[in-house]
C-alpha positions as CSV (number, residue, x, y, z in Angstrom):
1,M,-18.4,-21.0,-32.9
2,E,-20.8,-23.1,-35.1
3,R,-17.9,-24.2,-37.2
4,K,-16.1,-25.6,-34.1
5,V,-19.2,-27.5,-33.0
6,W,-19.6,-29.1,-36.5
7,L,-15.9,-30.0,-36.5
8,L,-16.3,-31.7,-33.0
9,I,-19.3,-33.6,-34.2
10,L,-17.4,-34.8,-37.4
11,Q,-14.4,-35.9,-35.2
12,L,-16.6,-37.8,-32.8
13,S,-18.5,-39.4,-35.7
14,F,-15.2,-40.5,-37.2
15,F,-13.9,-42.1,-34.0
16,L,-17.3,-43.8,-33.4
17,Y,-17.1,-45.3,-36.9
18,A,-13.4,-46.3,-36.6
19,S,-13.6,-47.8,-33.1
20,G,-17.2,-49.0,-32.8
21,E,-17.5,-47.2,-29.5
22,T,-20.7,-45.6,-28.2
23,L,-20.9,-41.8,-27.9
24,E,-21.4,-42.2,-24.1
25,N,-18.2,-44.2,-23.7
26,L,-16.2,-41.7,-25.9
27,L,-17.5,-38.7,-24.0
28,S,-16.6,-40.5,-20.7
29,K,-13.0,-41.0,-21.9
30,Y,-12.8,-37.4,-23.0
31,T,-14.0,-36.2,-19.6
32,D,-11.4,-38.4,-17.8
33,L,-8.6,-37.1,-19.9
34,T,-9.7,-33.5,-19.3
35,K,-9.6,-34.2,-15.5
36,L,-6.1,-35.6,-15.8
37,Y,-4.9,-32.5,-17.6
38,K,-6.4,-30.3,-14.9
39,K,-4.8,-32.5,-12.1
40,T,-1.4,-32.2,-13.7
41,R,-1.6,-28.5,-13.9
42,Q,-2.8,-28.2,-10.3
43,E,0.0,-30.2,-9.0
44,S,2.5,-28.1,-10.9
45,E,2.1,-25.2,-8.5
46,G,4.5,-26.8,-6.0
47,H,4.5,-29.0,-2.8
48,I,1.1,-28.0,-1.5
49,I,-0.5,-28.6,1.9
50,L,-4.2,-28.0,1.6
51,I,-6.2,-27.0,4.7
52,T,-10.0,-27.2,3.9
53,R,-12.8,-25.5,5.7
54,E,-13.7,-28.9,7.2
55,D,-10.2,-29.2,8.6
56,I,-10.4,-25.8,10.1
57,E,-13.7,-26.7,11.8
58,R,-12.5,-30.1,13.0
59,L,-9.4,-28.7,14.6
60,Q,-11.2,-25.6,16.0
61,A,-8.6,-23.6,14.3
62,H,-9.9,-20.1,15.0
63,R,-6.5,-18.4,14.3
64,L,-4.0,-18.9,11.5
65,S,-1.4,-19.9,14.1
66,D,-3.5,-22.9,15.0
67,I,-2.8,-24.3,11.5
68,L,0.8,-23.2,11.2
69,R,2.0,-24.8,14.5
70,S,2.3,-28.3,13.0
71,I,3.0,-28.1,9.3
72,R,6.0,-30.1,8.0
73,Y,9.6,-28.7,8.0
74,F,8.5,-25.6,9.8
75,F,7.8,-24.5,13.4
76,L,5.7,-21.7,14.6
77,Q,7.8,-20.3,17.4
78,R,8.3,-17.1,19.4
79,N,11.4,-15.0,19.0
80,H,13.1,-13.2,21.8
81,Y,10.4,-10.5,21.7
82,G,7.6,-13.0,22.1
83,E,6.5,-12.5,18.4
84,E,5.2,-15.5,16.5
85,I,7.5,-16.4,13.6
86,L,7.4,-19.3,11.2
87,S,10.9,-20.8,11.1
88,Y,12.6,-23.2,8.8
89,A,13.8,-26.3,10.6
90,T,17.4,-25.6,11.8
91,I,17.1,-21.8,11.4
92,Y,16.4,-19.6,14.4
93,P,13.2,-17.5,13.8
94,L,14.2,-13.9,14.5
95,E,13.4,-12.6,11.0
96,N,12.2,-15.0,8.3
97,S,11.8,-13.0,5.2
98,T,11.4,-16.0,2.9
99,V,7.8,-16.7,4.2
100,R,5.1,-14.9,2.2
101,L,1.5,-14.6,3.3
102,F,-1.4,-13.7,1.0
103,I,-5.1,-13.0,1.4
104,N,-6.4,-14.1,-2.0
105,D,-4.2,-12.2,-4.5
106,H,-2.7,-9.7,-2.1
107,E,0.6,-10.2,-0.3
108,I,0.4,-8.9,3.3
109,S,4.0,-9.3,4.2
110,A,5.5,-6.3,5.9
111,V,8.0,-3.9,4.3
112,F,10.8,-3.0,6.8
113,R,11.1,-6.5,8.4
114,K,9.3,-8.3,5.6
115,T,8.0,-11.2,7.8
116,P,4.2,-11.0,8.0
117,L,3.5,-13.1,11.1
118,P,4.2,-10.8,14.0
119,L,1.0,-9.0,13.0
120,W,-1.0,-11.6,11.0
121,A,-0.2,-14.9,12.8
122,D,-3.4,-14.7,14.8
123,V,-5.7,-13.5,12.1
124,P,-9.1,-15.2,12.7
125,L,-10.3,-17.8,10.2
126,D,-14.1,-17.2,10.4
127,F,-14.1,-15.5,7.0
128,V,-11.7,-18.1,5.4
129,E,-12.8,-20.8,3.0
130,H,-9.5,-22.7,2.7
131,I,-5.7,-22.3,3.0
132,E,-3.0,-23.4,0.6
133,I,0.6,-23.7,1.8
134,Y,3.2,-24.1,-0.9
135,Q,6.6,-25.4,0.3
136,G,9.4,-25.3,-2.2
137,E,10.3,-22.6,-4.7
138,S,7.0,-21.6,-6.2
139,A,7.7,-17.9,-6.6
140,V,7.7,-18.0,-10.4
141,K,4.0,-18.7,-10.9
142,F,2.7,-16.5,-8.0
143,N,4.5,-13.4,-9.3
144,N,5.9,-12.3,-5.9
145,E,9.4,-11.7,-4.8
146,V,11.4,-14.9,-4.1
147,A,9.9,-17.1,-1.4
148,G,10.6,-20.4,0.2
149,T,7.1,-20.8,1.5
150,I,3.9,-19.2,0.3
151,I,0.8,-19.2,2.5
152,K,-2.4,-18.3,0.6
153,V,-5.5,-17.6,2.6
154,Y,-8.6,-17.8,0.5
155,T,-11.7,-16.1,1.8
156,K,-15.3,-17.3,1.6
157,L,-17.2,-16.5,-1.6
158,P,-20.0,-14.2,-0.4
159,E,-22.2,-15.1,-3.4
160,R,-22.0,-18.7,-2.4
161,E,-22.2,-18.4,1.3
162,N,-25.1,-16.0,1.8
163,S,-24.6,-16.5,5.5
164,G,-23.3,-15.0,8.8
165,L,-21.5,-16.0,11.9
166,L,-21.1,-14.8,15.5
167,R,-18.3,-16.2,17.7
168,G,-17.2,-15.5,21.2
169,S,-14.5,-17.1,23.3
170,V,-13.1,-16.9,26.9
171,S,-9.9,-18.6,28.1
172,T,-8.5,-19.7,31.5
173,K,-5.8,-17.0,31.1
174,K,-8.6,-14.4,31.4
175,G,-8.4,-13.6,27.7
176,Y,-11.4,-13.4,25.3
177,S,-12.3,-12.9,21.6
178,A,-15.3,-11.8,19.7
179,D,-15.9,-12.1,15.9
180,V,-18.7,-11.4,13.4
181,Y,-18.9,-12.3,9.7
182,L,-21.5,-11.6,7.1
183,G,-21.5,-12.5,3.4
184,K,-24.4,-11.8,1.0
185,E,-25.3,-11.8,-2.6
186,T,-26.9,-8.4,-3.5
187,G,-27.8,-9.1,-7.2
188,E,-27.1,-11.2,-10.2
189,S,-23.5,-10.1,-10.4
190,S,-22.7,-8.4,-7.1
191,A,-21.9,-9.5,-3.5
192,F,-20.2,-8.3,-0.4
193,S,-18.6,-9.7,2.8
194,L,-17.7,-8.1,6.1
195,F,-15.6,-9.3,9.0
196,F,-14.7,-7.8,12.4
197,G,-12.7,-9.5,15.1
198,R,-11.2,-8.6,18.5
199,E,-8.9,-10.7,20.6
200,D,-7.5,-10.0,24.1
201,Y,-4.7,-12.5,24.5
202,R,-2.8,-13.0,27.8
203,T,0.1,-15.2,28.9
204,G,0.9,-16.6,32.3
205,E,3.5,-15.0,34.5
206,Y,7.0,-15.9,33.6
207,K,10.3,-15.4,35.4
208,Y,10.9,-12.0,37.0
209,G,7.1,-11.4,36.9
210,V,7.1,-11.0,33.1
211,S,3.8,-11.5,31.3
212,D,2.2,-10.3,28.1
213,R,-1.2,-9.0,27.1
214,Q,-2.0,-8.4,23.5
215,K,-5.0,-6.6,22.1
216,N,-5.6,-7.5,18.4
217,Y,-8.2,-6.0,16.1
218,Y,-8.9,-7.4,12.6
219,A,-11.2,-6.2,9.8
220,Y,-11.8,-7.4,6.3
221,T,-14.2,-6.4,3.6
222,Q,-14.9,-7.5,0.0
223,F,-17.2,-6.1,-2.7
224,K,-17.8,-7.8,-6.1
225,I,-19.5,-6.0,-8.9
226,K,-19.5,-7.8,-12.3
227,K,-15.8,-8.2,-13.2
228,W,-14.6,-5.8,-10.5
229,N,-13.4,-6.9,-7.1
230,F,-12.5,-4.6,-4.1
231,E,-10.8,-5.9,-1.0
232,S,-9.5,-4.2,2.2
233,G,-7.9,-5.6,5.3
234,L,-6.7,-4.2,8.6
235,V,-4.9,-5.4,11.7
236,V,-4.1,-3.3,14.8
237,K,-2.0,-4.7,17.6
238,S,-1.1,-3.4,21.0
239,S,1.2,-5.5,23.2
240,G,3.6,-5.3,26.1
241,R,6.5,-7.2,24.6
242,F,7.5,-10.3,26.7
243,R,10.8,-8.8,27.7
244,G,13.0,-7.2,25.1
245,D,16.7,-7.1,26.0
246,T,17.9,-5.6,29.2
247,I,20.8,-6.1,31.5
248,S,18.4,-6.1,34.4
249,Q,15.6,-8.5,35.1
250,K,13.0,-6.7,32.9
251,P,12.1,-3.2,31.6
252,D,10.1,-1.0,34.0
253,Y,7.8,-0.4,31.1
254,S,7.5,-2.0,27.7
255,D,4.9,-1.3,24.9
256,F,4.5,-2.3,21.3
257,N,1.9,-0.9,18.9
258,A,1.6,-1.7,15.2
259,S,-0.9,-1.7,12.4
260,H,-1.2,-2.8,8.8
261,G,-3.9,-1.8,6.4
262,Y,-4.3,-2.5,2.7
263,I,-6.7,-2.0,-0.3
264,S,-6.8,-4.0,-3.5
265,L,-8.8,-3.3,-6.6
266,S,-8.8,-5.8,-9.5
267,K,-10.7,-6.5,-12.7
268,I,-10.9,-9.4,-15.1
269,I,-9.9,-7.9,-18.4
270,S,-10.2,-11.1,-20.5
271,E,-12.0,-14.3,-19.7
272,E,-10.3,-16.1,-22.5
273,L,-6.8,-15.3,-21.2
274,S,-7.8,-15.3,-17.5
275,L,-6.3,-11.9,-17.6
276,K,-6.5,-10.0,-14.3
277,L,-5.2,-6.4,-13.6
278,R,-4.8,-5.3,-10.0
279,I,-3.7,-2.1,-8.2
280,Y,-3.0,-2.0,-4.5
281,G,-1.6,-0.1,-1.6
282,D,-0.4,-0.8,1.9
283,K,0.5,1.2,5.0
284,I,2.3,-0.4,7.9
285,S,3.6,1.2,11.0
286,S,5.1,0.0,14.3
287,D,6.2,1.7,17.5
288,S,8.2,-0.1,20.2
289,Y,9.0,1.6,23.5
290,Q,11.0,0.4,26.5
291,K,12.0,2.2,29.7
292,G,14.1,1.1,32.7
293,T,17.6,0.5,33.9
294,G,19.9,-1.0,31.4
295,I,17.8,-1.1,28.2
296,I,19.8,-2.6,25.4
297,A,19.0,-0.6,22.2
298,V,20.2,-2.1,19.0
299,N,21.5,-0.8,15.6
300,P,23.8,0.5,17.1
301,V,23.9,-1.5,20.4
302,Q,23.9,0.9,23.4
303,I,22.8,0.7,27.0
304,T,20.1,3.3,27.6
305,S,17.4,4.2,30.1
306,Y,14.7,4.4,27.4
307,W,14.4,3.4,23.7
308,D,11.6,4.3,21.3
309,R,11.7,3.1,17.7
310,Y,9.0,4.1,15.2
311,V,8.9,2.7,11.7
312,D,6.4,4.0,9.1
313,S,6.4,2.1,5.8
314,Y,4.3,1.8,2.7
315,K,4.0,-0.1,-0.6
316,F,1.9,0.4,-3.7
317,G,1.9,-1.1,-7.1
318,T,0.2,-3.0,-9.8
319,D,0.4,-6.5,-11.2
320,I,-1.1,-8.4,-14.1
321,T,-1.5,-12.1,-14.5
322,G,-3.0,-14.4,-17.1
323,S,-2.9,-17.9,-18.6
324,K,-3.8,-19.5,-21.9
325,E,-4.8,-23.2,-22.2
326,F,-4.1,-25.2,-25.3
327,S,-4.7,-28.9,-25.9
328,K,-1.4,-29.9,-24.3
329,H,-0.1,-26.6,-22.9
330,Q,-1.0,-24.2,-20.2
331,I,1.0,-21.0,-20.4
332,S,1.0,-18.6,-17.5
333,F,2.5,-15.1,-17.6
334,G,2.5,-11.9,-15.6
335,G,4.4,-8.9,-14.4
336,K,4.6,-6.6,-11.4
337,L,5.7,-3.0,-10.6
338,Q,6.0,-2.0,-7.0
339,R,7.4,0.9,-4.9
340,T,8.2,0.4,-1.2
341,G,9.8,2.5,1.4
342,Y,10.1,3.3,5.1
343,R,11.0,6.1,7.5
344,L,12.6,5.2,10.8
345,K,12.9,7.4,13.9
346,D,15.0,6.0,16.8
347,S,15.0,8.0,20.1
348,R,17.2,7.1,23.1
349,D,18.8,9.1,25.9
350,T,22.0,9.3,23.9
351,G,20.3,11.1,21.0
352,R,18.1,10.5,18.0
353,I,18.7,8.4,14.8
354,T,16.7,8.8,11.6
355,D,16.8,6.7,8.5
356,K,14.9,6.1,5.3
357,N,15.1,4.0,2.2
358,N,13.0,3.4,-0.9
359,E,12.9,0.7,-3.5
360,I,11.5,0.1,-7.0
361,Y,10.8,-3.5,-7.8
362,S,9.8,-4.9,-11.2
363,S,9.4,-8.4,-12.5
364,L,8.2,-10.5,-15.5
365,F,7.5,-14.2,-15.5
366,L,6.6,-16.9,-18.0
367,E,5.8,-20.6,-17.2
368,D,4.5,-23.5,-19.3
369,V,3.0,-26.8,-18.2
370,F,3.3,-29.2,-21.1
371,N,1.5,-32.5,-21.0
372,I,3.5,-35.1,-23.0
373,T,0.6,-37.4,-22.3
374,P,-2.5,-36.8,-20.1
375,F,-0.5,-38.6,-17.3
376,V,2.8,-36.8,-17.6
377,G,3.5,-33.1,-17.5
378,I,6.7,-31.0,-17.8
379,I,7.0,-27.6,-16.1
380,G,9.4,-24.9,-17.0
381,G,9.3,-21.4,-15.6
382,I,11.6,-18.3,-15.7
383,K,11.4,-15.0,-14.0
384,Y,13.3,-11.7,-14.2
385,E,13.4,-9.3,-11.2
386,K,15.0,-5.9,-11.0
387,I,15.5,-4.1,-7.7
388,N,16.7,-0.5,-7.3
389,R,17.2,1.2,-3.9
390,D,18.2,4.6,-2.6
391,Y,21.0,2.8,-0.8
392,G,22.1,-0.7,-0.6
393,S,22.9,-2.9,-3.6
394,D,20.8,-2.9,-6.7
395,F,20.0,-6.3,-8.2
396,N,19.1,-7.8,-11.6
397,L,17.9,-11.3,-10.8
398,L,17.1,-14.2,-13.0
399,L,15.5,-17.3,-11.5
400,W,14.1,-20.4,-12.9
401,R,12.5,-23.7,-12.0
402,A,11.7,-26.9,-13.9
403,G,9.9,-30.1,-13.0
404,I,8.1,-33.2,-14.1
405,I,4.8,-34.7,-12.8
406,Y,3.4,-38.1,-13.2
407,I,-0.3,-38.6,-12.4
408,H,-1.4,-42.2,-11.7
409,S,-4.8,-41.4,-10.1
410,S,-6.5,-38.5,-8.2
411,K,-4.4,-39.2,-5.1
412,S,-1.4,-41.1,-6.5
413,Y,1.3,-39.1,-8.2
414,A,5.0,-38.2,-8.3
415,K,6.6,-34.9,-8.9
416,L,10.1,-33.5,-9.0
417,F,11.4,-29.9,-9.2
418,V,14.8,-28.3,-9.6
419,S,15.3,-24.5,-9.2
420,K,17.8,-21.8,-9.0
421,Y,16.8,-18.6,-7.2
422,Y,18.2,-15.7,-5.2
423,T,17.2,-14.1,-1.9
424,P,18.1,-10.4,-1.9
425,P,18.7,-8.6,1.4
426,Y,15.6,-6.6,2.6
427,F,15.3,-3.3,4.4
428,V,15.9,-4.4,7.9
429,E,19.0,-6.3,6.8
430,I,20.3,-3.4,4.7
431,Y,19.8,-1.0,7.6
432,T,22.4,-2.9,9.6
433,N,24.8,-3.7,6.7
434,A,24.4,-1.9,3.4
435,N,27.0,-4.1,1.7
436,L,25.1,-7.4,2.0
437,K,25.2,-9.6,-1.1
438,K,22.3,-11.6,-2.4
439,Q,21.9,-15.1,-1.1
440,K,22.3,-17.8,-3.8
441,N,20.0,-20.9,-3.6
442,Q,19.8,-24.1,-5.6
443,A,17.1,-26.7,-4.8
444,F,16.1,-30.1,-5.7
445,T,12.8,-31.4,-4.2
446,F,10.5,-34.3,-4.8
447,E,7.1,-35.6,-3.7
448,M,5.3,-39.0,-4.0
449,S,1.8,-39.8,-3.0
450,G,0.0,-43.2,-3.0
451,E,-3.3,-44.4,-1.6
452,S,-4.4,-48.0,-0.8
453,S,-6.7,-49.7,1.6
454,L,-4.1,-48.9,4.3
455,G,-4.5,-45.2,3.8
456,R,-2.7,-42.4,2.0
457,F,1.0,-41.8,2.2
458,I,3.0,-38.7,1.1
459,F,6.8,-38.7,0.9
460,T,8.7,-35.5,0.3
461,G,12.4,-34.7,0.4
462,G,15.2,-32.9,-1.2
463,Y,18.5,-31.0,-1.1
464,I,19.1,-27.3,-0.9
465,K,22.5,-25.6,-1.4
466,V,22.8,-22.0,-0.1
467,E,25.8,-19.7,-0.7
468,D,26.3,-16.3,1.0
469,S,23.4,-17.2,3.4
470,I,22.1,-14.0,5.1
471,M,22.4,-14.6,8.9
472,I,21.9,-12.5,12.0
473,N,24.5,-11.9,14.6
474,P,22.7,-12.5,18.0
475,S,25.2,-10.3,19.9
476,D,24.7,-7.0,18.0
477,F,21.7,-7.8,15.8
478,S,23.5,-7.0,12.6
479,Y,23.2,-9.1,9.4
480,Y,26.0,-10.7,7.5
481,N,26.7,-13.2,4.6
482,A,27.9,-16.5,6.0
483,S,31.3,-17.6,4.6
484,D,30.3,-21.2,4.7
485,T,28.2,-22.9,2.0
486,L,25.2,-24.5,3.7
487,K,23.8,-27.8,2.5
488,Y,20.4,-29.0,3.7
489,K,19.1,-32.6,3.2
490,F,15.6,-33.3,4.3
491,F,12.7,-35.8,4.1
492,S,9.2,-36.2,5.5
493,V,6.5,-38.8,5.7
494,D,2.8,-37.9,6.0
495,Y,-0.1,-40.4,6.5
496,R,-3.9,-40.1,6.5
497,K,-6.5,-42.8,7.0
498,S,-10.3,-42.3,7.1
499,L,-12.7,-44.7,8.7
500,G,-16.2,-43.4,8.6
501,G,-16.3,-40.2,10.7
502,F,-12.8,-40.9,12.1
503,I,-9.6,-39.4,10.5
504,F,-6.1,-40.3,11.7
505,D,-3.2,-38.1,10.6
506,A,0.5,-38.6,11.3
507,G,3.6,-36.9,10.0
508,Y,7.4,-36.9,10.6
509,F,10.3,-34.9,9.2
510,H,14.0,-34.7,9.6
511,V,16.5,-32.1,8.3
512,K,20.3,-32.3,8.3
513,V,22.6,-29.4,7.7
514,N,26.3,-29.9,6.9
515,D,27.5,-27.4,9.6
516,K,26.1,-27.9,13.1
517,K,26.8,-24.4,14.3
518,Y,24.0,-23.2,12.0
519,K,21.6,-25.7,13.4
520,T,19.7,-23.3,15.7
521,A,16.2,-24.6,15.6
522,P,14.6,-28.1,15.8
523,S,15.5,-30.3,12.9
524,T,13.2,-33.2,13.8
525,G,9.5,-33.2,14.5
526,W,6.4,-35.3,14.3
527,V,2.7,-35.0,14.9
528,L,0.0,-37.6,15.6
529,R,-3.7,-36.5,15.3
530,G,-7.0,-38.1,15.5
531,S,-10.3,-36.4,14.8
532,Y,-13.9,-37.6,14.8
533,K,-17.2,-36.3,13.5
534,L,-20.7,-37.8,13.9
535,D,-23.8,-35.7,13.1
536,E,-23.4,-32.5,15.2
537,F,-20.5,-33.7,17.4
538,S,-16.8,-33.5,16.5
539,G,-13.6,-33.7,18.5
540,F,-9.8,-34.0,18.0
541,L,-6.6,-34.8,19.9
542,E,-3.1,-34.0,18.6
543,F,0.3,-34.7,19.9
544,I,3.2,-32.5,18.5
545,Y,6.9,-33.3,19.2
546,R,9.7,-30.8,18.6
547,G,13.3,-32.2,18.9
548,S,16.1,-30.7,21.0
549,Y,18.7,-28.4,19.5
550,R,21.5,-26.1,20.5
551,F,21.4,-22.4,20.0
552,S,24.8,-20.7,20.6
553,S,25.9,-22.1,23.9
554,Q,22.4,-23.0,25.0
555,K,20.8,-26.4,24.7
556,I,17.1,-26.3,24.2
557,K,15.3,-29.3,25.4
558,E,12.8,-31.3,23.4
559,G,9.1,-30.6,23.9
560,Y,5.8,-32.5,23.7
561,E,2.6,-30.5,23.0
562,L,-0.8,-32.0,23.6
563,N,-3.8,-30.2,22.2
564,G,-7.4,-31.3,21.9
565,G,-11.1,-30.3,22.0
566,F,-14.6,-31.0,21.1
567,R,-17.6,-29.3,19.5
568,I,-21.3,-30.0,20.1
569,K,-24.6,-28.5,18.9
570,V,-26.6,-26.9,21.7
571,M,-29.5,-25.4,19.8
572,K,-30.5,-24.6,16.2
573,D,-27.4,-23.4,14.3
574,S,-25.5,-22.8,17.6
575,Y,-22.5,-24.7,18.9
576,L,-20.4,-24.9,22.0
577,E,-16.6,-25.7,21.7
578,L,-14.0,-26.5,24.3
579,K,-10.3,-26.6,23.3
580,G,-7.1,-27.1,25.3
581,Y,-3.6,-25.9,24.3
582,N,-0.4,-27.4,25.7
583,I,-2.6,-29.5,28.1
584,L,0.3,-31.3,29.7
585,N,2.4,-28.1,30.0
586,T,5.4,-30.0,28.4
587,A,5.8,-28.0,25.1
588,Q,9.2,-26.8,24.1
589,K,10.3,-23.5,25.6
590,I,12.2,-20.9,23.6
591,P,15.0,-18.8,25.1
592,A,15.6,-15.1,24.9
593,F,18.9,-14.1,23.4
594,K,20.5,-12.4,26.4
595,D,19.3,-14.6,29.3
596,P,19.5,-18.4,28.9
597,D,17.3,-18.8,32.0
598,F,14.5,-16.8,30.5
599,K,12.3,-19.1,28.3
600,Y,8.7,-19.3,27.3
601,Y,6.1,-21.4,25.5
602,L,4.7,-20.8,22.1
603,E,1.3,-21.3,23.9
604,D,0.8,-21.4,27.6
605,R,-1.4,-24.2,28.9
606,R,-4.9,-22.8,28.5
607,F,-8.5,-23.9,27.9
608,V,-10.7,-21.9,25.6
609,L,-14.5,-22.1,25.7
610,T,-16.2,-20.9,22.5
611,F,-19.8,-20.2,21.5
612,V,-20.6,-20.1,17.8
613,K,-23.9,-18.9,16.2
614,E,-24.5,-19.4,12.5
615,F,-27.2,-17.6,10.6
């Protein structure tokens, strides 16, 4: 160590002598270059949308779905069961297995259906510090199975917060929520956080007298002791599905119960290599029951008088990640070994169906960010995945991505990525068709950002080619590989301008697919948002547009969604909030598969009154 210090002093002395610069100026330049290296490596992660804690509070985003409803290229929608699903533009959101959701390092996507949002879309954000949303093919670095979008929810650091929060809400739909959070430092190298939340969510009454009432329970805890970190999360959901599929107006009775719990234990093995070892386990179950005249059961499709489907699934595994920084390189590496499986029991008046499947997943990845100069970086990453299943195809997958980043300033940059990756069929898809092939994807994406006195602009775009695309047949709910090669072209423009306490945001995107019959969700959308904060008062107003589209023989009309609210301080560390959703009642309505006349909003028009106490 002493030798390195003396070498640094000798180098600085030489540069001072050669250039005549002062030590202060030289150290300033060294600091600036170090920041540029870090900025280049940060931007190499992908096309990131960062949601800060300030953004969460300004928008009164108490649930994750409040954030996801307006991100570019994607729409948070409801499928025909009323579940919240994040969909790609142009792709109907029944099952979107290419969206991954993490709480810190732990992926909380499901096992059988893979998509995480039916259970986790409404997870409260009271214990969340910030959210990072990566669009594009960033699966190499994050050491998870292939993903098109990665949502990373980062929790508050209890050792930094040392605080607590109580929140209660009531809505005009007679729903309510209650949440409590506590984070404390308990010693020089130990801390803990606890969160509990309950939400009773109700919709209005739709056609045929259909309505929905959901009871959601959430819990999260974290303990840190020296280099050890323990986390655990739980969601329990009870809901009468909106409708299901029946040949009559509605089921006589419909119920849906599901839960997902996980534990994660990690330890920093090496500070020098940022080497982290983690072991984890998840248990996920769901039980869907319908009773009445003409219930349409699926897989196989039958008309029954009752249908009860129970799926019990699990996953456990271990992963290790690390990185090593050199003067011009940052090399990241890691591996993962995971076992997943499910047991399915299907009961209907025609008999009972059982099914089970298991999978061993393993992967290794390596990625390098090489700075040609402090301003220019080249990214190259490769990953090998191996999948073995009890039935369904086994896969050996090799995927890669490469890119280049130019940093002009802290908010002015350009980046470009090319990648080749594969989407294997997952359990729910294999269950309907064991002969499914992997989906082949090739992508080219770019992003440019610039800031001036007019504000900050971000331009993104790209081209994705998909062969053997895995699609769902809406008539029998089976999956198949499309014979057509799909080609997507897309672009977006985002804008932000800050004037004192006022922030104006705007965004627009458009997606074009080569075959219109696959255009089954909005391909155009925009958002306008203004927010203001002065002392202890804040407020916002946002306008979200979703373009019209055609699904099968149905044309879905465009929708305009107006949301807004304000927050004021009413006493010491206590705040009152009022927020309105779909205020004009003109948002886009989504159809059920079987009945073109049955449609519903993502969010009914409602107003929510909230009281927050911080301590």
